[in-house]
VOGU-3710 file (C-alpha; in Angstrom, 3 decimals, decimal comma):
1> msaapiappv> 113,336/131,043/77,832  113,809/129,732/74,347  110,830/128,273/72,533  110,947/124,762/71,141  110,934/124,477/67,326  107,760/123,367/65,638  109,192/122,107/62,392  112,206/122,718/60,196  111,765/125,781/58,018  111,014/125,132/54,368
11> sapentatsl> 112,702/126,889/51,495  111,112/130,072/50,214  110,243/128,780/46,664  108,727/125,571/48,018  106,807/127,508/50,632  105,511/130,013/48,049  104,302/127,273/45,688  102,574/125,457/48,499  100,931/128,706/49,608  99,637/129,454/46,064
21> isrlrdlvnp> 98,181/125,953/45,660  96,538/126,261/49,067  94,966/129,594/48,143  93,633/128,245/44,830  92,070/125,350/46,682  90,455/127,743/49,147  89,039/129,845/46,291  86,878/126,973/45,026  83,693/127,610/46,964  80,064/128,697/46,266
31> ltagivaviv> 80,820/132,331/47,068  83,581/132,546/44,452  81,370/130,783/41,882  78,580/133,245/42,593  80,896/136,238/42,137  82,158/134,858/38,802  78,590/134,198/37,611  77,485/137,752/38,435  80,482/139,229/36,610  79,859/137,053/33,504
41> vcacvavwlv> 76,146/137,846/33,370  76,711/141,576/33,768  79,416/141,606/31,074  77,246/139,580/28,632  74,285/141,892/29,134  76,511/144,890/28,505  77,874/143,398/25,245  74,373/142,434/24,012  73,036/145,929/24,715  75,890/147,560/22,817
51> sghlpvgivl> 76,224/145,236/19,787  72,757/143,711/19,638  74,092/140,130/19,501  76,178/137,834/21,754  78,710/135,456/20,109  79,762/132,324/22,012  83,477/133,232/21,753  82,895/136,525/23,567  80,984/134,721/26,336  83,876/132,277/26,833
61> giliaavagv> 86,390/135,126/26,876  84,388/136,986/29,529  84,143/133,829/31,628  87,907/133,149/31,481  88,758/136,792/32,329  86,384/136,821/35,304  87,779/133,597/36,767  91,367/134,809/36,358  90,630/138,185/37,917  88,936/136,735/40,995
71> allgmfaftg> 91,765/134,218/41,432  94,447/136,918/41,263  92,608/139,116/43,752  92,135/136,224/46,123  95,797/135,184/46,000  97,598/138,520/46,050  95,338/141,417/46,998  93,688/139,909/50,079  96,685/138,447/51,865  96,402/138,245/55,643
81> etdilsgegf> 98,814/137,776/58,505  99,227/134,095/57,682  100,353/135,019/54,167  102,844/137,606/55,414  104,356/135,206/57,901  104,330/132,290/55,458  106,332/134,408/53,066  108,946/134,761/55,770  109,103/131,019/56,409  107,017/130,604/59,578
91> raadivgals> 103,507/130,963/60,983  102,459/133,324/63,814  100,219/130,776/65,504  103,048/128,236/65,553  105,494/130,705/67,093  103,376/131,971/69,960  101,779/128,559/70,487  105,178/127,013/71,127  105,901/129,426/74,008  104,629/128,872/77,556
101> epaavaafdg> 105,170/132,506/78,583  102,854/135,303/77,351  103,763/136,066/73,727  102,391/137,917/70,711  103,404/138,561/67,107  102,818/142,163/66,035  103,673/144,697/63,390  105,979/147,635/64,131  102,942/149,949/64,318  101,631/147,979/67,317
111> hvlavnpaws> 98,889/145,956/65,610  98,752/142,426/67,011  98,598/139,544/64,510  98,593/136,524/66,835  98,728/135,779/70,570  98,990/132,638/72,680  96,627/131,691/75,553  99,170/132,819/78,171  99,123/136,347/76,687  95,321/136,491/76,893
121> dagggtkrlp> 95,295/135,049/80,428  97,791/137,706/81,539  95,453/140,445/80,291  97,145/141,307/76,989  95,075/142,712/74,141  94,396/140,815/70,938  94,312/143,862/68,644  97,083/146,199/69,819  100,180/146,048/72,010  99,814/147,590/75,498
131> qgehapalfv> 99,325/151,346/75,486  99,255/154,043/78,164  102,036/154,791/80,648  104,276/151,928/79,418  103,981/152,872/75,734  107,207/154,984/75,783  109,337/152,046/76,961  107,709/149,723/74,437  108,172/152,259/71,640  111,904/152,460/72,367
141> alreakaqgt> 112,132/148,651/72,485  110,405/148,364/69,076  112,891/150,819/67,583  115,790/148,889/69,086  114,387/145,639/67,702  114,001/147,142/64,235  117,580/148,428/64,269  119,480/145,828/66,286  117,278/142,740/66,324  116,149/142,848/69,981
151> gralvrlggf> 114,870/145,334/72,531  113,538/145,213/76,093  110,960/147,056/78,181  109,005/146,619/81,405  105,355/146,459/80,322  102,189/145,878/82,337  99,781/143,138/81,364  96,718/142,957/83,568  97,856/143,770/87,099  101,516/142,754/86,781
161> dyemvvsrlg> 104,643/144,120/85,125  106,609/141,836/82,794  110,021/142,275/81,251  109,228/142,046/77,562  111,801/140,927/75,003  110,994/142,337/71,559  112,617/140,390/68,704  112,455/141,223/64,998  110,783/138,670/62,708  111,871/139,430/59,190
171> edlvlvraas> 111,427/143,026/58,004  107,924/143,961/59,141  107,036/141,981/62,256  108,203/141,468/65,840  107,771/138,798/68,493  106,936/140,260/71,928  107,306/137,805/74,785  107,480/137,995/78,591  111,008/136,939/79,518  110,278/137,264/83,263
181> qgvlgnglml> 107,838/138,896/85,616  109,342/142,143/86,845  108,686/144,239/89,896  106,138/147,011/89,845  107,907/150,013/88,410  107,514/152,844/85,981  108,661/151,401/82,683  112,280/150,551/83,488  114,314/148,969/80,714  115,875/145,852/82,252
191> khenppavqd> 119,103/144,180/81,091  119,701/141,515/83,730  118,727/138,718/81,325  120,480/137,928/78,089  118,709/134,847/76,701  119,632/133,465/73,299  118,244/135,632/70,527  114,851/134,472/69,374  116,025/134,495/65,779  118,290/131,514/66,507
201> daflpevtet> 115,331/129,222/67,130  114,717/126,671/64,379  111,395/128,075/63,253  112,673/131,644/62,726  114,494/132,985/59,673  118,164/133,726/60,031  119,406/137,248/60,689  123,068/137,884/60,035  125,414/139,358/62,630  126,063/142,315/60,344
211> hkadlpeavm> 122,370/143,093/60,274  122,147/142,887/64,098  124,934/145,400/64,522  123,414/147,961/62,163  122,271/151,157/63,813  119,093/152,885/62,644  119,394/155,812/60,287  119,590/159,211/61,957  116,219/160,561/60,867  113,027/161,627/62,625
221> dafaeaapfg> 110,230/159,382/61,434  106,603/160,476/61,141  105,653/158,704/64,367  108,211/160,668/66,401  107,216/163,946/64,721  103,580/163,534/65,797  104,271/161,826/69,155  102,650/163,249/72,311  106,062/163,189/74,031  109,277/165,023/73,289
231> aalvmgddlf> 111,508/163,524/70,579  114,806/164,863/69,285  117,760/163,801/67,147  121,239/164,874/68,293  124,413/164,302/66,287  127,768/163,557/67,888  129,687/160,864/69,741  129,265/162,457/73,185  125,641/162,869/74,234  126,082/166,192/76,019
241> aarikdfntv> 128,303/167,704/73,362  126,075/166,434/70,537  124,194/169,101/68,580  120,436/169,046/68,141  119,578/168,311/64,526  115,823/167,742/64,612  113,015/167,729/67,180  109,257/167,795/67,515  107,075/170,531/69,011  106,616/168,737/72,357
251> faalteqvpd> 110,403/168,617/72,866  110,625/172,367/72,315  107,785/172,950/74,784  109,328/170,745/77,497  112,732/172,421/77,141  111,082/175,878/77,031  113,211/176,920/74,056  112,430/178,828/70,887  112,512/176,298/67,995  114,967/178,383/65,945
261> klvgmafgdl> 117,369/178,500/68,881  117,229/174,754/69,511  118,740/173,776/66,155  122,490/173,406/66,598  122,375/173,780/70,397  124,428/171,323/72,454  122,119/168,997/74,359  124,251/169,412/77,491  123,345/173,106/77,628  119,744/172,126/78,383
271> vtensraali> 120,634/169,903/81,354  121,600/171,063/84,855  125,080/170,195/86,055  123,941/167,825/88,819  121,540/166,035/86,512  124,236/165,673/83,867  126,549/163,892/86,325  123,755/161,541/87,416  122,823/160,818/83,799  126,406/159,940/82,870
281> ekmathksgp> 126,537/157,475/85,773  123,251/155,821/84,781  124,166/155,560/81,109  127,310/153,667/82,076  125,003/150,728/82,863  124,207/150,515/79,104  120,495/150,923/79,668  118,228/153,005/77,480  116,152/154,488/80,280  114,038/155,869/81,694
291> fdivlnvkse> 116,397/158,246/83,488  115,271/161,141/85,650  116,530/164,398/84,202  116,409/168,042/85,313  116,520/170,741/82,649  117,466/174,406/82,921  113,839/175,544/82,800  111,564/177,651/85,006  108,807/175,092/85,436  109,120/172,326/88,014
301> ralqiyvshv> 108,115/169,410/85,803  109,306/165,918/86,595  110,914/164,605/83,406  112,317/161,279/82,282  114,408/160,569/79,194  115,158/157,547/77,010  118,377/157,537/74,999  118,726/155,329/71,921  121,835/155,081/69,712  121,439/155,901/66,028
311> sggyslylfd> 123,944/156,224/63,214  126,158/159,189/64,093  124,268/160,265/67,210  121,344/159,631/69,515  117,555/159,622/69,484  116,136/161,241/72,625  112,629/160,726/73,970  111,532/163,107/76,732  108,446/162,404/78,878  106,589/164,562/81,390
321> vseqkkleqt> 105,917/162,285/84,389  104,801/164,997/86,835  101,414/163,427/87,520  102,961/160,010/88,061  105,505/161,456/90,494  102,750/163,251/92,405  100,848/159,988/92,786  104,005/158,229/93,972  104,703/161,006/96,504  101,110/160,871/97,745
331> lvqsqkmqai> 101,383/157,115/98,264  104,727/157,430/100,062  103,364/160,268/102,206  100,274/158,290/103,224  102,425/155,272/104,096  104,773/157,480/106,118  101,894/159,108/107,998  100,389/155,689/108,733  103,720/154,408/110,061  104,256/157,505/112,197
341> gqvaggmahd> 100,702/157,179/113,499  101,345/153,610/114,604  104,599/154,639/116,308  102,921/157,638/117,968  100,062/155,469/119,241  102,478/152,929/120,697  104,600/155,630/122,329  101,526/157,283/123,819  100,298/153,939/125,201  103,610/153,286/126,951
351> fnnlltgfkf> 103,850/156,886/128,164  100,325/156,633/129,580  101,437/153,740/131,751  104,363/155,767/133,101  102,135/158,780/133,737  99,695/156,597/135,634  102,520/155,507/137,946  103,638/159,129/138,431  100,083/160,263/139,192  99,465/157,466/141,678
361> rndqlllnhp> 102,687/158,246/143,576  102,159/161,992/143,465  98,516/161,756/144,581  99,566/159,549/147,492  102,174/162,102/148,536  99,648/164,931/148,249  97,347/163,056/150,622  100,195/162,788/153,116  101,265/166,437/152,587  98,074/168,506/152,320
371> lgdpsyedln> 97,736/172,239/151,764  99,911/174,119/154,268  102,612/171,462/154,316  106,047/172,757/153,175  106,180/170,064/150,470  102,696/170,785/149,096  103,748/173,404/146,510  106,496/171,194/145,112  104,131/168,251/144,810  101,466/170,446/143,231
381> girqiiarae> 104,066/171,647/140,714  104,762/168,013/139,824  101,024/167,484/139,317  100,940/170,422/136,869  103,883/168,970/134,937  102,040/165,634/134,747  98,972/167,475/133,415  101,098/169,016/130,633  102,470/165,573/129,821  98,892/164,289/129,623
391> dlvrnllafa> 98,130/166,989/127,026  101,111/165,844/124,980  99,874/162,232/125,129  96,410/163,345/124,048  97,977/165,118/121,076  99,868/161,975/120,105  96,759/159,820/120,429  94,677/162,325/118,486  97,227/162,276/115,693  97,182/158,467/115,728
401> rkqtvkrvtl> 93,333/158,586/115,865  93,376/156,384/118,970  92,391/158,955/121,549  89,598/158,195/123,975  86,630/160,166/122,675  83,606/161,342/124,648  81,240/162,503/121,950  78,205/164,619/122,709  75,675/166,365/120,501  76,502/170,082/120,193
411> nvgemvseae> 75,125/172,973/118,202  77,884/174,437/116,024  76,950/178,029/116,846  76,872/177,380/120,584  80,182/175,536/120,390  81,899/178,500/118,697  80,261/180,933/121,125  81,471/179,051/124,202  84,972/178,638/122,777  85,171/182,366/122,019
421> vllrrlvred> 85,596/183,203/125,721  88,628/180,920/125,988  90,105/182,015/122,661  90,037/185,735/123,512  92,451/185,037/126,359  94,945/183,557/123,892  95,221/186,519/121,506  97,123/189,701/122,246  95,790/193,246/122,023  97,196/193,663/118,510
431> vkleteygrn> 95,123/190,738/117,234  91,382/191,214/116,792  89,205/188,106/117,125  85,855/188,122/115,337  83,183/185,444/115,242  80,394/185,046/112,730  77,566/182,595/113,209  73,836/182,802/112,787  70,816/180,955/114,038  69,457/177,569/113,039
441> lpnvhvdkgq> 72,907/176,039/112,696  73,068/172,217/112,661  74,168/169,872/115,421  77,328/167,785/115,286  78,393/164,743/117,313  81,904/165,484/118,554  84,139/165,568/121,595  83,755/169,087/122,989  87,239/169,213/124,488  88,811/168,085/121,227
451> memvmmnlvv> 86,967/170,713/119,183  88,055/173,427/121,603  91,628/172,163/121,144  91,214/172,360/117,344  90,044/175,985/117,410  92,681/176,901/119,992  95,486/175,458/117,841  94,300/177,286/114,731  93,857/180,626/116,518  97,271/180,403/118,227
461> nardamraqg> 98,943/179,581/114,889  97,200/182,558/113,260  98,272/184,826/116,130  101,904/183,762/115,827  101,859/184,108/112,025  100,745/187,766/112,293  103,325/188,648/114,949  105,942/189,857/112,450  103,531/192,256/110,736  102,401/193,809/114,013
471> ggkvniraas> 99,060/192,086/114,413  95,948/191,512/112,355  92,528/189,900/112,474  91,332/186,336/113,073  87,820/185,415/111,983  85,883/182,302/113,016  82,807/181,606/110,916  80,226/178,852/111,364  77,709/177,904/108,680  75,464/175,121/107,438
481> qtqdeakdyg> 75,966/173,539/104,018  74,069/171,061/101,911  75,875/168,093/100,407  76,360/169,861/97,044  77,535/173,084/98,712  80,066/171,178/100,803  81,352/169,331/97,738  81,787/172,581/95,821  83,473/174,216/98,816  86,106/171,530/99,338
491> wpeapaqgaa> 84,739/168,253/100,774  84,308/165,795/97,881  83,013/163,027/100,203  80,372/165,172/101,933  77,531/163,052/103,381  73,963/163,202/102,164  72,703/165,006/105,281  75,044/167,934/104,660  77,905/169,434/106,630  78,586/171,970/109,354
501> lievsdtgpg> 81,386/174,371/108,423  83,799/176,018/110,858  86,154/178,385/109,049  89,170/179,980/110,760  90,883/182,677/108,670  93,521/185,321/109,336  95,063/188,338/107,633  98,647/187,122/107,991  101,209/186,419/105,277  99,710/183,021/104,436
511> ippeilaqvf> 101,394/179,674/104,005  104,058/179,378/101,269  103,036/176,922/98,520  106,211/174,858/98,968  105,304/173,892/102,550  101,526/173,745/102,173  101,595/169,963/101,707  103,713/169,487/104,865  101,729/171,407/107,471  99,812/168,333/108,699
521> epffttkplg> 102,963/166,260/109,097  103,894/165,461/112,701  106,824/167,418/114,138  106,832/169,824/111,183  106,969/173,442/112,364  108,117/176,786/111,002  108,401/178,309/114,468  111,825/179,026/116,029  113,548/176,313/118,007  111,850/175,770/121,341
531> egtglglstv> 108,579/177,517/120,428  106,662/174,662/118,842  106,422/170,874/118,995  105,159/170,454/115,431  102,179/168,459/116,703  99,526/171,179/116,609  98,184/170,838/113,077  98,810/167,090/112,905  96,659/166,801/116,022  93,970/168,949/114,398
541> hgiiaqaggh> 94,010/166,707/111,340  93,731/163,578/113,490  90,827/164,950/115,550  88,814/165,995/112,502  89,459/162,664/110,766  88,441/160,767/113,912  85,200/162,765/113,979  84,432/161,688/110,411  85,075/165,149/108,977  87,470/166,865/106,613
551> iqivsppgkg> 89,891/169,806/106,829  91,132/171,925/103,930  93,610/174,807/103,691  93,192/177,742/101,319  96,107/180,185/101,288  96,546/182,592/98,363  100,087/184,071/98,456  100,209/187,096/100,761  96,490/186,991/101,609  96,412/184,994/104,814
561> atfriflpvw> 95,380/181,413/105,464  91,917/179,880/105,795  91,300/176,533/107,467  87,959/175,002/106,517  86,672/172,343/108,899  83,785/170,217/107,659  81,834/168,041/110,097  78,922/165,751/109,206  75,557/167,027/110,395  74,235/164,878/113,239
571> ieaekpeada> 70,643/163,733/112,895  69,102/162,155/115,966  67,278/158,918/115,239  63,624/159,213/116,161  62,535/156,584/118,689  58,935/155,511/119,319  57,445/156,951/122,488  56,881/153,438/123,818  60,589/152,813/123,785  61,434/156,024/125,575
581> kpepaakpvp> 63,113/155,366/128,886  63,487/157,788/131,767  66,926/159,262/132,180  68,779/157,417/134,945  69,471/159,511/137,984  73,047/160,682/138,324  74,973/158,476/140,672  76,232/160,348/143,705  79,995/160,490/143,998  80,937/158,505/147,083
591> kdlsgvgril> 82,826/160,530/149,680  84,170/157,478/151,469  86,439/155,744/148,949  87,159/152,708/151,086  85,328/149,452/150,535  85,269/145,691/150,732  85,532/143,257/147,879  87,753/140,820/146,010  89,401/142,261/142,894  91,573/140,695/140,183
601> fvedeqivrg> 93,827/143,376/138,649  95,316/142,399/135,240  98,002/144,733/133,848  101,231/143,984/131,981  102,968/147,161/133,197  104,375/146,397/136,655  104,522/150,075/137,659  100,787/150,565/137,116  99,744/147,168/138,485  101,848/147,331/141,631
611> iaahllrqrg> 100,930/150,860/142,671  97,223/150,495/141,839  96,941/147,207/143,745  98,767/148,698/146,733  96,481/151,751/146,867  93,332/149,628/146,544  94,535/147,396/149,376  95,027/150,490/151,508  91,327/151,236/151,005  90,231/147,829/152,264
621> yevleaedge> 90,020/145,730/149,087  91,548/142,287/148,614  93,519/142,461/145,356  95,110/139,646/143,327  97,487/140,567/140,504  98,163/139,083/137,044  100,613/140,381/134,431  98,881/138,993/131,336  95,751/137,251/130,086  97,114/133,731/130,471
631> ealaiieaee> 98,051/134,249/134,136  94,694/135,906/134,832  92,833/132,956/133,316  94,838/130,522/135,450  94,032/132,507/138,630  90,318/132,671/137,750  90,233/128,906/137,241  92,165/128,258/140,462  89,886/130,576/142,462  86,798/129,193/140,700
641> grfdllisdv> 85,720/132,696/139,714  85,280/133,985/143,271  85,811/137,676/142,487  83,628/140,737/142,911  85,329/142,807/140,179  87,757/142,223/137,312  89,975/145,154/136,251  92,005/144,494/133,103  94,181/146,296/130,598  93,114/145,834/126,975
651> impgmdgpsm> 96,354/145,531/125,010  98,795/143,072/126,594  101,486/140,688/125,334  100,056/137,308/124,412  96,360/137,107/125,257  94,630/140,498/125,329  91,920/141,556/127,765  88,799/140,926/125,624  90,022/137,454/124,594  90,754/136,573/128,195
661> lklarpilgd> 87,273/137,704/129,268  85,531/135,527/126,651  87,274/132,452/128,048  86,763/133,470/131,674  83,126/134,583/131,481  81,645/131,072/131,992  83,609/130,868/135,252  83,115/134,464/136,408  79,390/134,588/135,735  77,981/138,133/135,825
671> vpvmfisgya> 80,928/139,661/137,694  81,399/143,303/136,527  84,455/143,998/134,389  86,278/147,325/134,040  88,743/147,753/131,188  91,504/150,356/131,414  93,443/151,559/128,360  95,164/154,539/126,828  93,526/153,764/123,475  90,053/154,872/122,519
681> esefsdllea> 87,219/152,569/123,533  86,164/152,365/119,866  89,450/150,606/119,083  88,274/147,404/120,761  84,518/147,847/121,312  83,752/145,454/118,427  85,482/142,685/120,413  82,986/143,101/123,256  79,695/143,377/121,392  78,141/140,336/123,074
691> eqnisflpkp> 79,466/141,150/126,565  77,385/142,606/129,399  78,278/144,494/132,568  81,338/146,136/130,982  82,741/149,597/131,775  85,758/151,541/130,536  88,252/153,823/132,305  90,812/155,717/130,198  94,438/156,089/131,166  96,257/157,831/132,718
701> ldiktlaerv> 94,480/156,972/135,964  94,500/158,780/139,289  93,744/157,455/142,768  90,473/159,289/143,272  88,948/158,343/139,902  89,995/154,699/140,212  88,660/154,382/143,764  85,365/156,068/142,839  84,801/153,813/139,838  85,661/150,673/141,805
711> keqlaa> 83,169/151,583/144,537  80,489/152,376/141,922  80,970/149,018/140,181  80,838/147,059/143,415  77,770/148,979/144,618  75,961/148,263/141,341
//
């Protein structure tokens, strides 16, 4: 936007005279009088000491000289920003004050002379222009403004990025103003706006068209020579055919060239062919940068370049943005993993419903075709396939961190010892399995089945990795670590109580560095087609994260791979003896699964609801069905809460199970409620904190388990 003029500019002579009179008026103050008096007294004493007498004429001469000297110093030697700007025909405060957008007047070296309130509110500094990651773009814009009158850059103020228009004010100053708020980026030079040049406003001095069109002189200034980024001067009309004339030491380091060889080299020889084609396409947009560029070098740095026209050639500014790119990739990776986790959790939830229907039907058929029946083996084979599908669902839920967890307190040493028996069956004769654990190892609070799955996955991967070399050794080590030891060993967020370490290492070829960052991604595998799902290590990562732990990979090239699993030490809370309660006796499993009672079964999946209700009716129960929370609430109100048991899914379209129960509880009274879900109980337990008489049954369900739990709830 264009700023409104404050007042018509005055002529330079008139302005200078007014400025001198104003300064003289300002000099008349007690401080100036004191300075003059001190000078006169000191000079008179000096004359008297030298000559022995003090004529009146000499005293008057000293007085006049002192006054004149102080006046000259005050007017010319101690000029400030107001004096510089007044000499150009305007005032900094007037310029920035007339603009509603963030604006500042600064020198070409970055020192700020004046800012408006909008600049301060946006987070801009009052002493220097923004520095840091956006300094390169701003530096190029300042050079463009000095040479051509205006320049542009995307610069961050506070927490937002603004497209800054840099306009030259006279010979030594610039006006930096936010033309528009940009999108978060990495210093892009934007050209989508072309507002009227700031110099055309009434309060700015005129700049001729000839001066605007002038290109800067083709020289390397002192700032570019000492810059912490690469700078070079190339001469020629075509950028890639242009010859390198001058450069700084950082440019030579980034291009990995000997300085003597760089002089006279064509810039295009430093750039890869693919990058050259992309750079030509981007430069056709008439932007200055930044442009991604790939050089013919050994290192894998991420580089960006700015290109600025100068007289007879180009100024190049080369920046190493490797760290920034790594941060961007980390953010994208975390977002991708989160999205895949949500998809995996949803898929597993739906698949659990289908598996429940398969299991119900298959179990019913097995009851009708017991052992010895010709169809028994086929039905049992179907049951085994369903069990494998259940494992796949557990892997998906573990990756999504939504698996139903049954945590118990286990000693790390005992856990490794018990798993060793299972793991030895998985390795071949050419692979030697060793375990190393001592006494007095700490306890952890984990799901035993999940931890066995973790160790099994890691051992199987190690076995397969050593297949090509004819075998090797797998070592499983368990140890106890303090918080500081765990931090030094690879868990920066280790808890105060310390960590239990489980380390699985092998003598295989190791993991190549280029794929090390991908091993925990779902569906990523290096195994041949058909030999791996790519869910093994992603499942391991999900299980350890769900347990509140950390996993790290160490794999020196050619020296095998080591997976370090850190788990927080579990410390049992001490309870007063008075509060100690006797362990409840284990409930006997009922042999007769039939019963009597009135049940409301709420489930949005018709396959699960229909089959489960049918099987419960076969066992003597009266079952009413509802497909969502709203329908269930209507049935409860119509039946006035006359139910012996409520069975409900948790996640349903519209009203979910916990919300439905809160509304129905005043009608149901203390009727027991059993929630069924494929998600972990912890996913929704906070919604049921105030509820009593609640139980949970994970999916996929089977006839026997469902019937047993129903009879237990009704008996209680």
